[in-house]
N, C-alpha and C positions, 0 to 999 in steps of 0.2 A: 565792793561794788561791782555792778556787772558794765559789761561796754555800753550796752540800751542805755542805762541810768548814766552813763558819761559822755556818751554822745545825745544824750535827751533827746533817745527818741521815745513819742507816747505812748507806744502798742508795742514796745520791745521789738526782740527779734524771735521767732518762731520758728528758725528751721536752727538746731544746735551746729553744723559744720558752720555754717557762714557764722554767727557769731564767734566761733573757734578762729575762723580766718580774720576774721573783724580785730581778735583780740589780737592777734600775730602782725598785720599791717597797723593798727593802733600802738603797740609796742614798739615797733621796729622806725617807725616815723619819731615819736618821743624823745628815743635815744638817740635819733639819726640829728635833732632839733637841739637837745644835749650835748651832742659832739660839736656841733657848727658852735654853740654856746662856749662849751671849753676852750677848742683852739684859737679862738676869734680875738684873745689876746698874745698869741703865739705871731699872728697875721697868718696863718693859713686856714683853708676852710677844710672840712672833713675828709673829702677829697683826696685833697692835699696829703693830709696826715695817711692815707692808705698809701701813696705812691710814697711816702717817706720810708715807714713804716715798714714796705717790701725791700726798699733798698737796703734799710739797716738791719734786718732782721730774716731776709730770705736770702741775702745774698753775699757770699763767702768776703770779699770786699769791697760791700758799697754800690755795686753797679750791675749793670741787668740791661738789656736791650728793650726796646720799647713792646714785643715781641712778647715776650715773656711779659713784661707789666701786662699788659692786657689780658692775657689769657690769666694769670692770677686775679686784677683785680675784676674780669668778668663782664667788660667793655672793648669797645672798638675802638680800634688804633685811632682812629681819629680823636675819640672823648681822650686817650691815652697824650698825643701829640699836643692838645688844648692847657692839659693840666702841667705839661713838664714845659712849654712855653712858658704857665703864669711862676712857676718854681723855679725856672732859670733865670728870668724877670726877677726873682727876688734875691737871686746869687744861692740858692738850695742847693742845686743841683747843674750839670753842663753837661750836655754833651760831648758826648768822643765820636771820633771814627770807629765802628767795629770794623777788626783786620779782618774780618772770617767775608767778611759781605759790604761790598762799599756802599750797596742803597741804603742799607743800615747803620742806624745809632745806636750807642750804649747811652746809659743815662747813668752819670756817676752825683755821688752826693758830696758837695762840698765839705769845707768843714766844719759852715757855719750850720749846711744842712742837717747834719750830722747831730751837733748841738741843738739842733732846732727840735728832730727827729727823736732825742733819746727825750728832751724835755716833754714830750704832746705825751711819751710814750710813757712816762713818767704818770701825768695828771691822769691820763687815759686807764693806766690802768689800775689808779685807786679808786679813780671813781668809776671804774665797771664793779671793782671790789664792793663799794658800797653799794652799790643797785642790785648785782647781785649775791648780796648778803641773805638776802632776806630768802633763800631758798639754802637748801645743804645741799652737799657737796654730788651726794646719790642724786638728789632731783638735779642738778647740775647733767650730769651725766645721763640721765633718762628726759630733760626737756632736748638736751644734743640728739639722741638716738629718734624722739619722736620728729624733729623738724628733718632732719637727712630721711626719713623716711616718705614725708611730704615733699620734701625735694625729687627724691628717685620716685614717686608715684606721678607728680606733673613731668617728667624727664621721660616717664613712659606711657603716657595715654596722650 
């Protein structure tokens, strides 16, 4: 099925690069909604999952400063502050003073946060495998390469 049919566009889409972009956006939105549904039983959002998984998988000790989180999440620090506030209220992370910079905080997974992160990661990877199983490994790689090319083009123009 073409994206124009999915969107109910009676005249279709005459521009092929626009159609490809709409496919990317529609797929991303669908996966975002699926992530929300997947994580809801754990009491976290997809954005909160992203913080937890970075702390779990991208740090050696389950902690990093908020600037690092902001950079890795590709969002501004204010967004990270809100996410950390909500995760801290759920006792999934806690803020600790950064010894190197009195103005900065580090964010550390709690034991409960680690447990939720591991469970969420297992759910996520299982679901992603099911979704991506429609493509071969070579097609996954080619898709990644092509999407990287598009991002590079956006950044350079």
